[in-house]
C-alpha positions as CSV (number, residue, x, y, z in Angstrom):
1,M,-4.3,-25.7,-13.6
2,I,-0.6,-26.2,-12.8
3,K,0.8,-29.4,-14.3
4,F,4.1,-30.2,-12.7
5,K,6.4,-32.2,-15.1
6,T,10.0,-32.4,-13.8
7,L,12.0,-31.8,-10.7
8,R,15.8,-31.7,-10.8
9,Y,18.3,-30.9,-8.0
10,R,21.9,-31.3,-7.1
11,N,24.1,-30.5,-4.1
12,F,20.8,-30.1,-2.3
13,L,21.0,-31.5,1.3
14,S,22.4,-35.0,1.0
15,T,22.5,-35.2,-2.8
16,G,25.8,-34.9,-4.7
17,D,27.0,-33.1,-7.7
18,N,25.0,-35.2,-10.2
19,F,21.4,-34.1,-10.8
20,T,18.6,-36.2,-9.2
21,E,15.7,-36.0,-11.6
22,I,12.1,-37.0,-10.8
23,L,9.3,-37.0,-13.4
24,L,6.4,-35.5,-11.5
25,G,3.8,-36.2,-14.2
26,K,4.8,-39.7,-15.2
27,S,2.4,-41.9,-13.2
28,R,-0.9,-41.6,-11.4
29,S,0.7,-43.0,-8.2
30,T,4.3,-43.4,-7.2
31,L,5.7,-44.9,-4.0
32,V,8.9,-43.3,-2.7
33,V,10.8,-45.5,-0.3
34,G,14.2,-45.7,1.4
35,Q,15.9,-45.9,4.7
36,N,15.9,-43.1,7.2
37,G,18.2,-40.3,5.9
38,A,18.3,-41.7,2.4
39,G,16.7,-38.6,1.0
40,K,13.0,-39.4,0.5
41,S,11.7,-36.1,1.8
42,T,14.5,-34.2,0.1
43,M,12.3,-34.1,-3.1
44,L,9.6,-32.2,-1.2
45,D,12.2,-29.7,0.3
46,A,13.6,-29.2,-3.2
47,L,10.2,-28.5,-4.8
48,S,9.3,-26.1,-2.0
49,F,12.7,-24.3,-2.3
50,A,12.4,-24.0,-6.1
51,L,8.9,-22.4,-5.9
52,F,9.1,-20.4,-2.7
53,G,12.8,-20.0,-1.7
54,K,12.5,-22.0,1.5
55,A,12.3,-25.7,2.3
56,H,9.2,-27.6,3.3
57,R,10.9,-28.5,6.6
58,N,12.3,-26.0,9.0
59,I,15.8,-25.9,7.5
60,N,18.0,-22.8,7.3
61,K,18.7,-21.7,3.7
62,N,22.5,-22.1,4.1
63,Q,22.0,-25.6,5.6
64,L,20.3,-26.7,2.3
65,I,23.7,-26.7,0.6
66,N,25.4,-30.1,0.6
67,S,28.0,-29.9,3.4
68,I,30.6,-31.9,1.5
69,N,30.6,-30.0,-1.8
70,N,29.4,-26.8,-0.2
71,K,28.7,-25.1,-3.5
72,A,26.8,-25.2,-6.8
73,M,23.4,-26.0,-5.2
74,V,20.7,-25.8,-7.9
75,V,17.1,-26.8,-8.0
76,E,15.0,-26.8,-11.2
77,V,11.3,-27.4,-11.6
78,E,9.2,-27.4,-14.8
79,F,5.5,-27.1,-15.1
80,D,2.7,-26.1,-17.5
81,I,-0.1,-23.6,-17.0
82,G,-2.4,-23.8,-19.9
83,P,-0.4,-23.6,-23.1
84,A,2.6,-21.9,-21.4
85,N,5.6,-23.8,-20.2
86,Y,7.5,-22.5,-17.1
87,K,10.9,-23.4,-15.7
88,I,12.0,-22.1,-12.3
89,V,15.8,-22.2,-11.5
90,R,17.0,-21.4,-8.0
91,G,20.4,-21.9,-6.5
92,V,22.9,-20.9,-3.8
93,K,26.7,-20.4,-4.2
94,P,26.3,-18.9,-6.6
95,A,22.9,-17.3,-5.9
96,K,20.5,-17.7,-8.7
97,F,16.7,-17.2,-9.2
98,E,15.3,-17.3,-12.7
99,I,11.8,-17.7,-14.1
100,W,11.6,-19.0,-17.7
101,K,8.5,-18.9,-19.8
102,D,8.5,-20.7,-23.1
103,N,12.3,-20.7,-23.0
104,T,12.4,-16.9,-22.5
105,L,13.8,-15.4,-19.2
106,V,11.1,-13.3,-17.4
107,N,12.3,-9.7,-16.7
108,Q,14.7,-9.7,-13.7
109,D,15.0,-6.0,-13.2
110,S,13.1,-6.0,-9.9
111,H,14.4,-7.0,-6.5
112,N,14.3,-10.7,-5.5
113,K,11.3,-10.1,-3.2
114,E,9.4,-8.5,-6.1
115,Y,10.5,-11.3,-8.4
116,Q,9.1,-13.8,-6.0
117,K,5.8,-11.9,-5.9
118,V,5.6,-12.1,-9.7
119,L,6.0,-15.9,-9.4
120,E,3.4,-16.4,-6.6
121,Q,0.8,-13.8,-7.6
122,N,1.0,-13.7,-11.4
123,I,2.1,-17.3,-12.2
124,L,1.4,-19.9,-9.5
125,K,-1.6,-17.9,-8.0
126,L,-0.7,-19.5,-4.6
127,N,1.7,-18.9,-1.7
128,H,3.7,-21.2,0.5
129,K,0.8,-21.7,3.0
130,S,-1.7,-22.5,0.2
131,F,0.7,-24.8,-1.5
132,H,1.1,-26.9,1.6
133,Q,-2.6,-27.1,2.1
134,I,-3.6,-28.5,-1.4
135,V,-0.4,-30.2,-2.6
136,V,1.3,-31.5,0.5
137,L,0.3,-33.5,3.5
138,G,3.5,-34.2,5.5
139,S,4.5,-35.2,9.0
140,S,7.5,-32.8,9.1
141,S,7.1,-29.0,9.5
142,F,3.6,-29.3,8.1
143,V,0.9,-27.2,9.8
144,P,-2.5,-28.6,9.1
145,F,-5.3,-26.2,8.3
146,M,-7.0,-26.7,11.6
147,Q,-3.8,-25.6,13.5
148,L,-3.4,-22.4,11.5
149,P,-4.4,-19.1,13.1
150,A,-7.7,-17.6,11.8
151,Q,-6.0,-15.1,9.6
152,H,-3.8,-17.7,7.9
153,R,-6.9,-19.9,7.4
154,R,-8.6,-17.0,5.7
155,E,-5.6,-16.5,3.4
156,V,-5.7,-20.2,2.3
157,I,-9.5,-20.0,1.6
158,E,-9.0,-16.7,-0.3
159,D,-6.4,-18.4,-2.5
160,L,-8.6,-21.4,-3.1
161,L,-11.6,-19.3,-4.1
162,D,-9.4,-16.9,-6.1
163,I,-10.8,-13.9,-4.2
164,N,-7.5,-12.5,-2.9
165,V,-7.8,-10.1,-5.8
166,F,-10.2,-8.2,-3.5
167,S,-7.4,-8.0,-0.9
168,K,-5.0,-6.6,-3.5
169,M,-7.7,-4.2,-4.6
170,N,-8.2,-3.1,-1.0
171,Q,-4.5,-2.5,-0.6
172,I,-4.4,-0.4,-3.7
173,L,-7.5,1.4,-2.5
174,K,-5.8,2.1,0.9
175,E,-2.8,3.6,-0.9
176,K,-5.1,5.7,-3.1
177,T,-7.1,6.8,0.0
178,S,-3.9,7.7,1.8
179,I,-2.9,9.9,-1.2
180,L,-6.4,11.4,-1.4
181,K,-6.4,12.2,2.4
182,E,-3.1,14.0,1.9
183,S,-4.6,15.9,-1.1
184,I,-7.6,16.9,1.1
185,K,-5.3,18.0,3.9
186,Q,-3.1,20.0,1.4
187,N,-6.2,21.5,-0.1
188,G,-7.4,22.6,3.4
189,H,-4.0,24.0,4.2
190,S,-3.9,26.0,1.0
191,A,-7.4,27.3,1.6
192,E,-6.5,28.4,5.1
193,L,-3.5,30.3,3.6
194,I,-5.6,32.0,0.9
195,K,-8.2,32.9,3.5
196,T,-5.5,34.5,5.7
197,K,-4.2,36.4,2.7
198,I,-7.7,37.5,1.8
199,D,-8.4,38.7,5.3
200,S,-5.1,40.6,5.3
201,Q,-5.7,42.1,1.9
202,K,-9.2,43.3,3.0
203,K,-7.7,44.8,6.2
204,Y,-5.0,46.5,4.1
205,L,-7.7,47.9,1.8
206,R,-9.6,49.3,4.8
207,D,-6.5,50.7,6.2
208,I,-5.3,52.6,3.2
209,T,-8.8,53.8,2.5
210,A,-9.4,55.1,6.0
211,L,-5.9,56.4,6.9
212,S,-5.5,60.1,7.2
213,A,-2.8,62.5,8.4
214,A,-3.8,61.6,11.9
215,H,-3.2,58.0,11.2
216,L,0.2,58.8,9.7
217,Q,1.2,60.8,12.8
218,E,-0.1,58.0,15.0
219,K,2.3,55.5,13.2
220,K,5.2,57.9,13.5
221,D,4.5,58.3,17.2
222,A,4.5,54.5,17.5
223,I,7.8,54.4,15.8
224,E,9.3,56.9,18.2
225,T,7.9,55.1,21.2
226,A,9.4,51.8,19.9
227,N,12.8,53.4,19.3
228,A,12.8,54.9,22.8
229,E,12.0,51.5,24.3
230,I,14.7,50.0,22.2
231,D,17.2,52.5,23.6
232,Q,16.2,51.7,27.2
233,L,16.5,48.0,26.7
234,T,19.8,48.4,24.9
235,E,21.2,50.4,27.9
236,K,19.9,47.9,30.4
237,N,21.5,45.1,28.4
238,R,24.8,47.0,28.4
239,I,24.8,47.3,32.2
240,L,23.8,43.6,32.7
241,S,26.5,42.4,30.2
242,E,29.2,44.4,32.0
243,S,28.1,42.9,35.3
244,V,28.1,39.4,33.9
245,D,31.5,39.8,32.2
246,D,32.9,41.1,35.5
247,S,31.5,38.4,37.7
248,L,31.2,35.2,35.7
249,P,34.9,34.2,35.3
250,A,35.6,34.7,39.0
251,V,32.5,32.7,40.0
252,D,33.2,29.9,37.6
253,S,36.8,29.7,38.7
254,G,35.8,29.8,42.4
255,I,33.2,27.0,42.0
256,A,35.8,24.8,40.2
257,K,38.4,25.4,42.9
258,I,35.9,24.8,45.7
259,R,34.7,21.6,44.1
260,K,38.3,20.4,43.7
261,N,39.0,21.1,47.4
262,I,35.8,19.2,48.4
263,N,36.9,16.3,46.2
264,D,40.4,16.3,47.7
265,L,39.0,16.4,51.3
266,R,36.7,13.5,50.5
267,I,39.7,11.5,49.2
268,Y,41.6,12.3,52.4
269,E,38.5,11.4,54.5
270,N,38.3,8.0,52.7
271,S,42.0,7.5,53.3
272,F,41.6,8.2,57.0
273,K,38.7,5.7,57.2
274,T,40.8,3.0,55.5
275,K,43.7,3.6,57.9
276,G,41.2,3.5,60.9
277,K,40.0,0.1,59.8
278,V,43.6,-1.2,59.5
279,L,44.3,0.1,63.1
280,A,41.1,-1.4,64.4
281,K,42.1,-4.8,63.0
282,E,45.6,-4.5,64.5
283,I,44.3,-3.5,67.9
284,Q,41.8,-6.4,67.8
285,F,44.6,-8.8,66.8
286,F,46.7,-8.0,69.9
287,E,43.7,-8.0,72.1
288,N,42.6,-11.5,70.9
289,N,45.9,-13.3,70.3
290,E,48.6,-14.2,72.9
291,H,50.4,-16.3,70.4
292,C,51.4,-15.6,66.8
293,P,49.0,-17.5,64.4
294,S,51.7,-18.0,61.9
295,C,54.8,-19.1,63.9
296,E,52.8,-20.1,67.1
297,Q,55.4,-18.2,69.3
298,P,54.1,-16.4,72.4
299,I,53.7,-12.6,72.1
300,A,55.1,-10.8,75.1
301,A,52.5,-9.1,77.3
302,D,54.3,-5.8,77.3
303,L,54.6,-5.9,73.5
304,R,50.9,-6.5,73.2
305,L,50.1,-3.7,75.6
306,Q,52.5,-1.3,73.7
307,K,50.9,-2.2,70.3
308,K,47.4,-1.7,71.6
309,E,48.3,1.7,73.2
310,D,50.1,2.8,70.0
311,G,47.1,1.7,67.9
312,K,44.6,3.6,70.1
313,R,46.7,6.7,70.0
314,K,47.0,6.6,66.2
315,A,43.2,5.9,66.1
316,A,42.6,9.0,68.2
317,E,44.8,11.1,65.9
318,L,43.0,9.8,62.8
319,Q,39.6,10.6,64.4
320,E,40.8,14.1,65.2
321,A,42.1,14.5,61.6
322,M,38.7,13.3,60.3
323,E,36.8,15.8,62.5
324,K,39.0,18.6,61.2
325,A,38.4,17.4,57.6
326,Q,34.6,17.4,58.3
327,Q,34.8,21.0,59.6
328,Q,36.8,22.1,56.6
329,L,34.3,20.3,54.3
330,Q,31.4,22.2,55.9
331,I,33.2,25.4,55.2
332,F,33.8,24.5,51.6
333,N,30.2,23.4,51.1
334,K,29.0,26.8,52.5
335,K,31.3,28.6,50.0
336,E,30.1,26.4,47.2
337,A,26.5,27.2,48.0
338,D,27.3,31.0,48.1
339,L,29.0,30.8,44.7
340,S,26.1,28.8,43.3
341,E,23.7,31.5,44.3
342,Q,25.9,34.1,42.6
343,H,26.1,31.9,39.5
344,E,22.3,31.5,39.5
345,A,22.0,35.3,39.7
346,I,24.3,35.7,36.7
347,Q,22.2,33.2,34.8
348,K,19.1,35.2,35.5
349,S,20.9,38.3,34.2
350,Q,21.8,36.4,31.0
351,S,18.2,35.3,30.6
352,E,17.0,38.8,31.1
353,I,19.5,40.0,28.4
354,S,18.1,37.3,26.0
355,T,14.5,38.3,26.7
356,N,15.3,42.0,26.2
357,N,17.0,41.1,22.8
358,N,13.8,39.3,21.7
359,V,11.8,42.3,22.6
360,I,14.2,44.6,20.7
361,R,13.9,42.4,17.6
362,R,10.1,42.4,17.9
363,L,10.1,46.2,18.2
364,Q,12.4,46.6,15.2
365,K,10.1,44.4,13.2
366,D,7.1,46.5,14.3
367,I,9.0,49.6,13.2
368,C,9.7,48.1,9.8
369,E,6.0,47.2,9.4
370,L,4.9,50.7,10.5
371,Q,7.3,52.3,8.1
372,E,6.1,50.1,5.2
373,Q,2.5,51.2,6.0
374,I,3.5,54.8,6.0
375,D,5.2,54.3,2.6
376,E,2.1,52.6,1.2
377,I,-0.1,55.4,2.5
378,N,2.2,58.0,0.9
379,T,2.0,56.3,-2.5
380,G,-1.6,57.2,-2.9
381,D,-4.5,55.6,-5.0
382,G,-2.2,53.6,-7.3
383,N,-1.7,51.0,-4.6
384,L,-5.3,51.0,-3.8
385,Q,-6.3,49.8,-7.3
386,E,-3.4,47.2,-7.2
387,A,-4.6,45.9,-3.8
388,K,-8.2,45.5,-5.2
389,T,-6.8,43.5,-8.2
390,Q,-4.8,41.3,-5.8
391,L,-7.9,40.7,-3.7
392,D,-9.9,39.6,-6.8
393,A,-7.1,37.2,-7.8
394,L,-7.1,35.7,-4.3
395,T,-10.9,35.3,-4.3
396,E,-10.7,33.4,-7.6
397,Q,-8.0,31.1,-6.1
398,M,-10.2,30.5,-3.1
399,Q,-13.2,29.5,-5.3
400,A,-11.0,27.1,-7.2
401,L,-9.8,25.5,-4.0
402,L,-13.4,25.1,-2.8
403,D,-14.4,23.4,-6.1
404,E,-11.4,21.1,-5.7
405,S,-12.3,20.4,-2.1
406,Y,-15.8,19.4,-3.2
407,E,-14.5,17.0,-5.8
408,L,-11.9,15.5,-3.4
409,N,-14.4,14.9,-0.6
410,E,-16.8,13.3,-3.1
411,S,-14.1,11.0,-4.3
412,F,-13.2,10.2,-0.7
413,S,-16.9,9.3,0.0
414,Y,-16.9,6.9,-2.9
415,Q,-13.6,5.3,-1.8
416,Q,-15.0,4.8,1.7
417,V,-18.0,2.9,0.2
418,C,-15.6,0.8,-1.9
419,S,-13.4,0.2,1.2
420,E,-16.3,-1.2,3.1
421,L,-17.1,-3.6,0.2
422,L,-13.5,-4.7,-0.1
423,K,-12.9,-5.4,3.7
424,D,-12.9,-8.9,5.0
425,T,-16.5,-8.4,6.2
426,G,-17.6,-7.2,2.7
427,I,-17.7,-9.0,-0.7
428,K,-15.2,-11.7,0.4
429,T,-17.3,-12.8,3.3
430,K,-20.4,-13.0,1.1
431,I,-18.5,-15.2,-1.4
432,I,-17.0,-17.4,1.4
433,K,-20.5,-17.8,3.0
434,Q,-21.7,-19.3,-0.4
435,Y,-18.9,-21.8,-0.4
436,I,-18.9,-22.8,3.3
437,P,-21.8,-25.3,2.8
438,V,-19.9,-26.8,-0.2
439,I,-16.7,-27.1,1.8
440,N,-18.6,-28.7,4.8
441,N,-20.4,-31.2,2.6
442,L,-17.1,-32.2,0.9
443,V,-15.3,-32.6,4.3
444,N,-18.0,-34.7,5.8
445,K,-18.1,-36.9,2.6
446,Y,-14.3,-37.6,2.9
447,L,-14.6,-38.2,6.6
448,Q,-17.2,-40.9,6.0
449,V,-15.0,-42.5,3.4
450,L,-12.3,-42.5,6.0
451,D,-14.7,-44.2,8.5
452,F,-14.8,-41.2,10.8
453,Y,-18.5,-40.6,11.4
454,V,-18.7,-37.1,12.8
455,S,-20.4,-33.9,11.6
456,F,-17.8,-31.3,10.8
457,Y,-18.8,-27.7,10.3
458,L,-16.7,-24.5,9.6
459,D,-18.4,-21.1,10.0
460,D,-17.5,-18.0,8.0
461,T,-14.8,-17.1,10.6
462,F,-13.2,-20.6,9.9
463,K,-13.9,-21.8,13.5
464,E,-14.7,-25.4,13.6
465,S,-17.7,-27.2,15.2
466,I,-17.5,-31.0,15.4
467,R,-20.3,-33.2,16.6
468,S,-20.4,-36.9,17.1
469,R,-23.3,-39.1,16.1
470,Y,-24.6,-38.7,19.7
471,R,-24.5,-34.9,19.2
472,D,-21.6,-34.4,21.6
473,E,-19.7,-31.3,20.6
474,F,-15.9,-31.4,20.2
475,S,-13.1,-29.3,18.9
476,Y,-10.2,-30.4,16.7
477,D,-7.8,-30.6,19.6
478,S,-10.2,-33.0,21.4
479,F,-9.4,-35.9,19.1
480,S,-6.5,-38.4,18.9
481,E,-3.7,-38.0,16.5
482,G,-5.2,-40.6,14.2
483,E,-8.6,-38.8,14.2
484,K,-6.9,-35.5,13.6
485,Q,-5.1,-36.9,10.6
486,R,-8.4,-38.1,9.2
487,I,-9.7,-34.5,9.5
488,D,-6.5,-33.2,7.9
489,L,-6.8,-35.6,5.0
490,A,-10.5,-34.8,4.5
491,L,-9.6,-31.1,4.4
492,L,-6.7,-31.7,2.0
493,F,-8.9,-33.5,-0.5
494,T,-11.6,-30.8,0.0
495,W,-9.2,-28.0,-0.8
496,R,-8.1,-29.8,-4.0
497,M,-11.7,-30.4,-5.0
498,V,-12.7,-26.7,-4.3
499,A,-9.6,-25.5,-6.2
500,R,-10.5,-27.7,-9.2
501,M,-14.1,-26.4,-9.1
502,K,-12.9,-22.8,-9.1
503,N,-9.9,-23.6,-11.4
504,S,-8.0,-21.2,-9.2
505,V,-5.0,-23.1,-7.8
506,A,-5.7,-26.6,-9.1
507,T,-2.6,-28.8,-9.6
508,N,-1.9,-32.3,-10.9
509,L,0.5,-33.0,-8.0
510,L,-0.3,-34.5,-4.6
511,I,2.5,-35.5,-2.1
512,L,1.8,-37.5,1.0
513,D,4.9,-37.4,3.2
514,E,4.9,-40.4,5.6
515,T,1.1,-40.1,5.9
516,F,0.8,-43.9,5.8
517,D,3.4,-44.2,8.5
518,S,2.0,-42.0,11.2
519,S,-1.3,-42.2,13.0
520,L,-3.5,-44.0,10.5
521,D,-4.6,-47.5,11.5
522,A,-5.1,-50.3,8.9
523,D,-8.6,-49.3,8.1
524,G,-7.5,-45.7,7.7
525,V,-4.8,-46.7,5.2
526,D,-7.3,-48.8,3.2
527,N,-9.8,-45.9,3.1
528,L,-7.1,-43.4,2.1
529,T,-6.0,-45.7,-0.7
530,K,-9.7,-45.8,-1.9
531,I,-9.8,-42.0,-2.0
532,L,-6.6,-41.9,-4.0
533,E,-8.1,-44.3,-6.5
534,T,-11.0,-41.9,-7.0
535,L,-8.8,-39.1,-8.1
536,D,-8.9,-38.1,-11.7
537,D,-6.4,-39.5,-14.2
538,E,-4.4,-36.2,-14.4
539,T,-3.5,-36.3,-10.7
540,C,-0.1,-37.7,-9.9
541,V,0.3,-38.8,-6.3
542,F,3.6,-39.4,-4.6
543,I,3.5,-41.4,-1.4
544,I,6.7,-41.0,0.7
545,S,6.8,-43.9,3.2
546,H,9.0,-46.2,5.4
547,K,6.5,-49.0,4.9
548,G,7.7,-50.1,1.4
549,D,7.2,-53.7,2.2
550,L,3.5,-53.2,3.1
551,L,2.7,-50.8,0.3
552,D,4.7,-52.4,-2.4
553,G,2.6,-53.3,-5.4
554,K,-0.3,-51.0,-4.6
555,F,0.9,-48.2,-6.7
556,D,1.8,-47.7,-10.4
557,D,5.4,-46.7,-9.9
558,K,8.2,-46.8,-7.3
559,I,11.3,-44.7,-6.5
560,E,13.8,-46.0,-4.0
561,F,16.4,-43.6,-2.5
562,V,19.7,-45.0,-1.1
563,K,22.8,-43.6,0.4
564,H,26.0,-44.2,-1.5
565,K,29.3,-42.8,-0.2
566,N,27.4,-40.3,1.9
567,F,25.3,-39.1,-1.0
568,S,21.6,-39.7,-1.7
569,K,20.6,-41.0,-5.1
570,I,17.8,-43.0,-6.8
571,A,18.6,-46.7,-6.8
């Protein structure tokens, strides 16, 4: 069980450079009051930041630093787990994250993310989601269990029932299975290589046993044939290379020149079009205007006629120039097409040269292999015995690989069985099914205390079914905000009870952030107070509320936050 003792923070949100200290284990019930913005919920953000590195509310990490001092933000929280005392120190500007156990700093060699895993998995035994399901019920940035996705609901339940160890085991098993698959794959690959070598060695033994003088002559003839083919291909490549060397520079140069001419012609053509548009506007102007639009003076008829005739003459000249340009462009396009065909023919010749070179290399390799075979034949029986020895060694290697393959596949079969057991549908589901009736009974018990008489049921996929006393069926979203909050409260106390029963993530701390201020009516407030009174003596409840005047005197202790010179502090 986690017994929270002290929370201290400074330069956190609206708090100043002096530490604000809250004794978390002092009283069974503490009322936390203050005006809006006085810093009541800051204690909840500070606690969440210390434990998980992020605030309870949706606040960016850099925004958590007091904007006036803008440095030296530190949050400290102390708690006991069994006989061990822990202290978490986390800060920004400068960055700090320390875990102390019995006044000794826990190893910080690992990365911050790994260090956080140590805190959540090995010490707290709960994560941010689970913490806010069993410790906190708040109106700000709190996502009730019923509004979580199915997978997140499962994570909360697994934390409560302390069965997330199966998920960790499954992850480890997946990693081992992945390594095993790779080993099986590598084994198969090695076996294929050895098999190929054995086949080659057997063939080699057959060859050197059966070869005779005729076989030797046959290989020599094959070498001569290959050499002759190489000579033919070499000569063909020489002729093709000379042709390419002679033609390629001229063709490339011609294509570049033609394309430049085509580009120049198109520039001229565009220039003619632009001039034509200007002339058309000028002709249209003198056709449509007898007076100057600017000075309103009349334009002489003979001047207008002269301008229109000049414009039409120039337009005709432009049209003639454009037609000549089009004709020249067609000529250039034809030349470009011819040169492109020549270039394509050159590329085919280059490709043929490359293909011939590949054939030559293959033939040279064949010649080398044939010569090696001839040399081996000429060495006599000495190589035959050596080849048999090598074949025996390869056979032994193959048998060893087959034995290893059997063991690897047997291990893989066992791991597949274990994987089925560790999946969500395996052991965990069986355990969860055993606890579902307990969870449903506890939820319905708390709902009755809260005067909400419905029958609430969660199945093993964590989907809810809610029936009224008249057996009408509803979902969580069907209810009003006040009714939803009763369900959320019932689940909160249920999780705490289940955690205490399992002794998995039980804690002495319960924080209700503005729960009394939201959707609960007077009866709901009274019923919630009754539930709080039934909690065991070790539980310390903090009620953050605006209704200090209505709740004053109903709790053992009281903390009032005030704003003084723009800083929050305890009055």
